[in-house]
C-alpha positions as CSV (number, residue, x, y, z in Angstrom):
1,M,0.3,-0.1,0.1
2,A,2.6,2.4,1.0
3,A,4.5,2.2,-2.4
4,A,1.1,3.1,-4.2
5,V,0.6,5.5,-1.9
6,G,3.8,6.8,-2.5
7,L,3.9,6.3,-6.8
8,E,0.5,8.2,-6.6
9,S,2.1,11.2,-4.9
10,I,4.9,10.9,-7.9
11,G,2.4,11.0,-10.5
12,F,2.4,7.6,-11.6
13,E,-1.2,5.3,-12.3
14,V,-1.3,2.5,-10.1
15,E,-3.1,-1.2,-10.4
16,L,-3.2,-2.3,-6.8
17,Y,-3.6,-5.8,-6.6
18,E,-4.6,-7.8,-3.2
19,A,-5.0,-11.4,-2.9
20,R,-7.3,-10.9,0.0
21,R,-10.7,-8.9,-0.3
22,H,-9.3,-6.6,2.3
23,L,-7.0,-4.0,3.0
24,G,-3.6,-4.1,5.2
25,G,-2.1,-7.5,4.6
26,R,-1.0,-9.0,7.9
27,A,-2.7,-6.4,9.8
28,S,-6.3,-7.4,9.1
29,S,-9.8,-7.3,10.9
30,F,-12.4,-10.4,10.7
31,P,-15.6,-11.1,12.0
32,I,-15.3,-14.1,14.9
33,E,-18.7,-14.9,12.9
34,K,-20.6,-14.4,10.2
35,G,-22.4,-11.0,10.6
36,S,-20.5,-10.1,13.9
37,A,-18.5,-6.9,14.7
38,L,-15.0,-7.0,13.4
39,I,-11.7,-7.5,15.5
40,D,-8.0,-7.5,14.6
41,N,-5.8,-10.6,14.0
42,C,-3.4,-9.1,16.5
43,P,-2.6,-5.5,17.7
44,H,-0.7,-2.8,15.8
45,V,1.5,-0.3,18.0
46,V,3.1,2.6,16.3
47,L,6.0,4.1,18.1
48,G,6.9,8.2,17.6
49,C,10.2,6.9,16.0
50,C,8.1,5.5,13.3
51,R,7.9,8.6,11.1
52,N,7.2,6.6,7.9
53,L,4.2,4.7,9.0
54,L,3.2,8.0,10.6
55,D,3.5,10.0,7.4
56,F,1.7,7.2,5.7
57,Y,-1.6,7.5,8.1
58,Q,-1.2,11.2,7.3
59,R,-1.2,10.6,3.6
60,L,-4.5,8.1,3.8
61,G,-5.7,10.8,6.5
62,V,-6.4,8.3,9.4
63,L,-3.6,9.7,11.8
64,N,-6.7,11.2,13.8
65,R,-7.8,7.7,14.2
66,I,-4.6,6.8,16.3
67,R,-4.6,7.2,20.3
68,F,-1.3,8.3,21.4
69,Y,-0.4,7.4,25.2
70,E,2.4,9.6,27.1
71,Q,2.7,6.6,29.8
72,I,3.2,3.1,29.6
73,Y,2.7,0.7,32.8
74,F,4.4,-2.1,33.9
75,V,2.4,-4.4,36.1
76,E,4.1,-7.2,38.1
77,P,2.4,-10.2,39.6
78,G,0.3,-9.0,42.4
79,G,-1.1,-5.8,40.6
80,R,2.0,-3.6,41.8
81,V,2.2,-1.2,38.6
82,S,5.7,1.3,37.8
83,T,4.8,3.9,35.1
84,L,7.6,5.0,32.1
85,R,6.5,8.3,30.9
86,G,7.4,10.4,27.9
87,G,9.7,12.7,27.1
88,R,13.4,12.1,27.3
89,G,14.1,13.7,30.4
90,G,10.8,12.2,32.0
91,R,11.6,8.9,30.3
92,L,15.2,8.2,31.9
93,A,14.0,9.8,35.1
94,S,11.1,7.3,35.0
95,L,13.7,4.7,34.5
96,L,15.1,5.0,38.0
97,R,11.7,5.0,39.9
98,L,10.6,1.6,38.2
99,R,9.5,-0.6,41.1
100,F,10.0,-3.4,39.8
101,L,13.8,-3.0,39.9
102,G,16.4,-2.6,42.7
103,L,19.3,-0.1,42.9
104,N,21.8,-1.8,41.1
105,D,19.8,-3.1,38.3
106,K,18.7,0.3,38.0
107,L,22.5,1.1,38.2
108,A,23.2,-1.3,35.3
109,L,20.3,-0.1,33.2
110,M,21.7,3.6,33.0
111,R,25.2,3.0,32.2
112,A,24.3,0.1,29.4
113,L,22.1,3.1,27.5
114,V,24.5,5.3,27.9
115,T,27.2,2.8,25.6
116,V,24.4,2.7,23.0
117,R,24.3,5.9,20.7
118,R,28.2,5.1,20.4
119,E,28.4,1.3,20.0
120,Y,25.2,1.2,16.9
121,R,27.3,4.1,15.7
122,Q,30.6,2.4,15.9
123,R,31.1,-1.5,16.5
124,G,31.1,-3.6,13.4
125,D,30.0,-7.1,15.3
126,L,26.4,-6.3,16.0
127,D,25.3,-8.8,13.2
128,S,27.1,-11.2,14.2
129,I,26.3,-11.6,18.2
130,T,22.9,-11.6,19.4
131,M,21.0,-8.9,22.0
132,L,21.8,-11.2,25.0
133,D,25.1,-11.5,24.1
134,W,25.3,-7.7,24.1
135,L,23.5,-7.4,27.3
136,R,25.8,-9.6,29.1
137,Q,28.5,-8.0,27.4
138,H,27.2,-4.7,29.7
139,R,26.8,-7.0,33.0
140,Q,22.9,-6.8,32.7
141,G,21.6,-9.3,35.4
142,K,18.6,-11.7,34.8
143,T,16.3,-9.5,36.8
144,V,17.0,-6.2,34.2
145,T,17.1,-8.5,31.6
146,Q,13.8,-10.4,32.5
147,A,11.8,-7.7,33.7
148,F,12.9,-4.7,31.5
149,W,15.1,-5.4,28.3
150,R,13.1,-8.5,27.0
151,P,9.3,-7.0,27.4
152,L,10.8,-3.9,25.3
153,L,12.8,-6.1,22.7
154,I,10.3,-9.0,22.3
155,S,7.3,-6.4,21.8
156,A,9.4,-4.4,19.3
157,L,11.1,-7.4,17.4
158,N,8.9,-10.1,17.7
159,E,11.6,-12.3,19.1
160,E,13.6,-13.3,21.8
161,P,17.1,-11.4,23.3
162,D,18.8,-14.7,22.5
163,R,17.5,-14.9,18.6
164,T,17.9,-11.4,18.0
165,A,20.9,-9.4,16.1
166,A,22.7,-6.9,18.5
167,R,22.0,-4.6,15.4
168,Y,18.1,-4.2,15.5
169,G,18.4,-4.2,19.4
170,L,20.3,-1.3,19.8
171,Q,18.7,0.3,16.9
172,V,14.9,-0.2,19.2
173,L,16.9,1.2,22.2
174,W,18.0,4.3,19.9
175,L,15.4,5.5,18.2
176,A,13.0,4.5,21.0
177,L,14.6,5.6,24.2
178,L,17.3,7.9,23.1
179,A,17.0,9.6,19.7
180,S,14.3,12.1,20.5
181,P,11.9,13.3,23.0
182,D,8.4,11.6,21.6
183,G,10.6,8.4,20.2
184,G,8.7,6.0,22.8
185,R,5.5,7.9,23.0
186,M,2.9,4.9,21.9
187,G,-0.3,4.8,19.4
188,V,-2.5,2.4,19.6
189,P,-4.9,2.4,16.7
190,A,-8.7,3.8,18.4
191,V,-10.6,1.7,15.4
192,T,-10.1,-1.4,14.0
193,L,-7.5,-2.3,11.5
194,A,-10.3,-2.2,8.5
195,E,-11.9,1.3,9.2
196,L,-7.6,2.5,9.7
197,Y,-7.3,1.4,5.6
198,P,-10.8,2.1,4.7
199,E,-11.8,1.6,0.9
200,V,-13.1,4.6,0.3
201,R,-9.8,6.1,0.2
202,W,-8.9,4.3,-2.5
203,R,-12.1,3.9,-4.3
204,G,-12.2,7.8,-5.0
205,P,-11.3,10.5,-7.5
206,G,-7.1,9.4,-8.2
207,R,-4.7,7.6,-10.0
208,I,-4.8,4.0,-7.5
209,A,-7.3,1.3,-9.3
210,L,-8.2,-1.3,-6.3
211,R,-8.0,-5.0,-7.3
212,L,-9.4,-7.0,-4.3
213,G,-9.3,-10.6,-4.2
214,E,-7.3,-10.8,-7.5
215,R,-3.9,-12.8,-6.5
216,V,-0.9,-12.7,-8.8
217,E,-0.5,-16.3,-9.5
218,K,2.6,-15.8,-12.2
219,I,5.1,-12.8,-13.6
220,V,5.9,-13.7,-17.1
221,F,9.7,-12.7,-17.6
222,A,11.4,-12.1,-20.8
223,R,15.0,-12.1,-20.8
224,D,15.5,-9.3,-18.3
225,R,12.2,-7.4,-18.0
226,V,8.7,-8.5,-16.5
227,E,6.5,-8.8,-19.8
228,A,3.1,-9.0,-17.7
229,V,1.5,-10.7,-14.7
230,I,-1.0,-13.0,-14.6
231,A,-3.9,-11.8,-11.5
232,G,-7.5,-13.2,-11.4
233,G,-7.0,-15.5,-14.5
234,C,-6.0,-12.4,-16.8
235,L,-3.0,-11.2,-18.1
236,R,-2.1,-7.9,-17.0
237,Q,0.7,-5.1,-18.2
238,A,2.7,-2.0,-16.8
239,D,5.7,-0.2,-17.4
240,Y,6.6,-1.5,-13.7
241,Y,6.1,-3.6,-11.5
242,V,6.6,-3.4,-7.5
243,L,6.4,-6.7,-5.7
244,A,5.3,-6.9,-2.2
245,V,4.7,-10.1,-0.8
246,P,6.3,-11.9,2.1
247,W,9.8,-13.6,1.5
248,Y,8.2,-17.5,0.8
249,V,5.9,-16.0,-2.0
250,A,8.7,-13.7,-3.6
251,A,10.7,-16.5,-4.1
252,A,8.2,-18.2,-6.1
253,L,6.7,-16.2,-8.0
254,A,10.3,-14.3,-8.9
255,P,12.7,-17.5,-9.1
256,P,15.1,-15.3,-11.9
257,L,16.0,-13.0,-8.7
258,H,17.4,-16.0,-6.6
259,L,16.6,-14.8,-3.3
260,E,18.3,-15.6,-0.2
261,V,15.0,-17.0,1.3
262,G,16.7,-20.2,3.2
263,R,18.3,-17.7,5.3
264,F,15.0,-16.2,6.4
265,E,13.3,-18.0,9.6
266,A,9.4,-17.4,10.6
267,S,8.8,-15.9,14.2
268,P,5.0,-16.1,15.3
269,I,2.3,-13.9,17.4
270,T,-0.3,-15.3,19.2
271,A,-3.5,-12.8,20.2
272,I,-5.6,-13.7,22.9
273,H,-9.3,-11.6,23.1
274,L,-11.3,-11.9,26.0
275,W,-14.7,-10.8,26.6
276,L,-15.5,-10.4,30.7
277,D,-18.4,-9.5,32.5
278,R,-16.7,-7.1,34.1
279,P,-13.8,-4.5,34.8
280,V,-10.8,-5.9,36.0
281,T,-8.1,-2.8,34.9
282,R,-9.0,1.0,33.9
283,L,-5.2,0.4,32.7
284,P,-5.3,1.2,28.5
285,Q,-2.5,-1.1,27.9
286,A,0.6,-2.2,30.6
287,A,3.8,-5.1,29.9
288,L,2.9,-7.7,32.0
289,L,6.1,-9.0,33.8
290,G,7.4,-12.7,34.2
291,R,4.7,-14.4,32.7
292,N,4.0,-16.1,29.4
293,L,1.4,-12.9,28.3
294,Q,3.5,-9.7,27.2
295,W,1.4,-7.2,26.7
296,V,-2.7,-6.3,27.2
297,F,-4.3,-3.5,25.8
298,T,-8.2,-2.7,27.0
299,R,-11.3,-1.7,25.4
300,D,-14.8,-1.1,27.1
301,E,-13.6,0.0,30.6
302,G,-11.6,-2.6,31.0
303,R,-14.4,-5.5,29.7
304,Y,-12.2,-6.3,26.5
305,L,-8.8,-7.3,27.0
306,L,-6.5,-8.1,24.0
307,C,-3.3,-10.1,25.5
308,V,-0.2,-10.4,23.3
309,V,2.6,-12.8,23.3
310,S,5.1,-12.3,20.8
311,A,7.5,-15.0,19.4
312,S,5.0,-17.6,20.8
313,R,6.4,-20.9,19.5
314,G,5.4,-22.5,22.8
315,L,1.8,-22.0,22.2
316,I,1.3,-22.9,18.5
317,A,0.7,-26.6,19.5
318,L,-1.7,-25.5,22.2
319,P,-5.4,-26.0,22.2
320,H,-7.1,-22.8,22.1
321,E,-9.0,-23.3,25.1
322,R,-5.9,-24.4,27.1
323,I,-4.5,-20.7,25.9
324,V,-7.2,-19.0,27.1
325,R,-7.2,-21.0,30.6
326,L,-3.5,-20.1,30.8
327,A,-4.2,-16.4,29.9
328,L,-7.2,-16.0,32.6
329,A,-5.1,-17.9,35.5
330,E,-2.1,-15.3,34.6
331,L,-4.3,-12.0,34.2
332,A,-5.9,-12.9,37.9
333,E,-2.2,-12.7,38.9
334,F,-1.9,-9.0,38.1
335,F,-5.2,-7.8,38.3
336,P,-7.3,-9.1,41.1
337,A,-10.6,-8.5,39.6
338,A,-10.1,-11.1,37.2
339,R,-10.6,-13.7,39.6
340,E,-14.4,-13.0,39.9
341,A,-14.9,-12.2,36.3
342,N,-16.7,-14.5,33.9
343,V,-16.0,-15.0,30.3
344,E,-18.6,-14.4,27.8
345,G,-16.6,-14.8,24.8
346,H,-13.1,-15.7,23.8
347,K,-11.0,-15.8,20.4
348,V,-7.3,-17.2,20.3
349,V,-5.4,-15.8,17.1
350,T,-2.1,-17.0,16.4
351,V,-0.2,-15.6,12.9
352,T,2.6,-18.5,12.4
353,R,4.6,-16.1,10.0
354,A,4.1,-13.2,11.2
355,T,7.5,-11.7,10.6
356,F,10.9,-12.7,9.8
357,S,13.0,-13.3,12.5
358,P,15.7,-10.8,13.2
359,K,18.4,-12.9,13.8
360,P,22.0,-12.5,13.2
361,S,23.2,-12.9,9.9
362,V,20.0,-12.2,8.2
363,E,20.4,-8.6,6.8
364,A,23.0,-9.7,4.6
365,A,20.1,-11.5,2.6
366,R,17.5,-8.8,2.8
367,P,17.1,-7.7,-0.9
368,A,17.2,-4.0,-1.9
369,A,14.3,-2.9,-3.8
370,R,16.1,-2.6,-7.2
371,T,16.8,-5.8,-8.7
372,R,18.0,-7.3,-11.6
373,I,15.2,-7.4,-13.5
374,R,14.8,-3.9,-15.1
375,N,11.4,-3.2,-14.2
376,L,10.7,-5.3,-11.0
377,F,11.5,-4.0,-7.6
378,L,10.5,-5.5,-4.3
379,A,8.7,-4.2,-1.4
380,G,8.1,-5.6,1.8
381,D,8.8,-5.5,5.6
382,W,11.5,-8.8,5.4
383,T,13.6,-6.4,2.2
384,R,16.1,-4.4,3.1
385,S,14.0,-1.4,4.6
386,G,16.6,-0.2,7.3
387,W,14.3,-1.4,10.0
388,P,13.5,-5.0,11.2
389,A,10.1,-6.4,10.1
390,T,7.7,-4.0,11.6
391,M,4.7,-1.8,10.0
392,E,7.3,1.4,9.6
393,G,9.6,-1.2,7.9
394,A,6.5,-1.9,5.9
395,V,6.2,1.5,4.8
396,R,9.9,2.4,4.4
397,S,9.8,-0.5,2.0
398,G,7.2,0.7,-0.4
399,Y,8.8,4.2,0.1
400,L,12.0,2.9,-1.3
401,A,10.3,0.8,-4.3
402,A,8.5,3.8,-4.9
403,E,11.3,6.0,-5.1
404,A,13.4,3.3,-7.1
405,V,10.5,3.2,-9.6
406,A,11.0,7.0,-10.4
407,A,14.2,6.6,-10.8
408,A,14.1,4.2,-13.5
409,A,11.5,6.2,-15.4
410,G,13.7,9.0,-15.0
411,R,12.3,11.2,-12.3
412,S,13.6,12.6,-9.3
413,A,11.6,11.7,-5.8
414,R,12.3,11.7,-2.3
415,L,9.8,10.1,0.0
416,L,11.5,8.3,2.8
417,I,11.9,10.2,6.0
418,P,15.5,9.5,7.5
419,D,15.7,8.2,11.2
420,P,17.7,10.3,13.7
421,A,21.6,9.8,13.2
422,P,23.0,8.3,16.0
């Protein structure tokens, strides 16, 4: 979508083919049952450092549908709450007031943060070591690692610190905590994802023709060019083509690109939707410490809870009823009111290939937008966007693909908003 919006803004006429019958890709909504209200498959959070994603929302006219929070809450088993506030000065001060860390852990945390900018800029081995390696090098103990670093990193990167390349972890720390006062400001859509990407935006006047439910089945190559694609059973031709699909689909559709997809590994995410008969918390969102559940987002005055487990490999094989029981038992540890609550409805959603795993050495396998095929370009959060697999990475990849198309057509365009340099 970002590539289409970017190309339209440059002046290209665009046809957007989407295999699903709705927009948003993996960031989508669905009805629990026929005719019921929509729910999101998983929560999708935007941070203040996601400059291109915010720009994309602005271009779509939906930025006002994002609810931003100036505070992020951490809850311990037993219900004790700590608050991380926004603003560079306020954030650093509130780190020192986190109630679940002792003085030595807080001092170790601050010493590690002081080194982030320099090491992110200068170290040459960050692609070959894990984030857990880096934390150990900086003498981060078990408590601060499990209670602070892990919740922050796993929610941003959908991967465990011992499987994450340090380059991505330090990037998150630099941009979210240090680079700008609002970098860690958290926003959550106040509407469903279906409402965030309204089709009316695309079907109005403009240069984008929307083709929902039309999967690209084949790309027809002619030497170093794409001759056409077959989509929805029809032959479609264009001057330029942007392939914005996951790595495992791109490899099947475009063998001439020789993509190194064998170096990619998927990481899952699980969302547990719970509808309760009473409010159990007034917190709008919270990181849950020391249990399987990692985050909870609430609506309907605390009656509806959306619980999240990133990198959820341990849950994939479990029956949904067991996952719900586990979630309820853990919620009761954090929110005493949940012990008396009755479940009026539930839904478990696991996206098994939610993102690629940001493991060491994978960066070298990520392809650029421009390919060896003259009129074929790549987009997707798995491509070399400059970010890990996030919605910001997806938008960046679309903007980079649009810029590459413009350059191939002899036009000058700058869509990508750069990150603050360390």
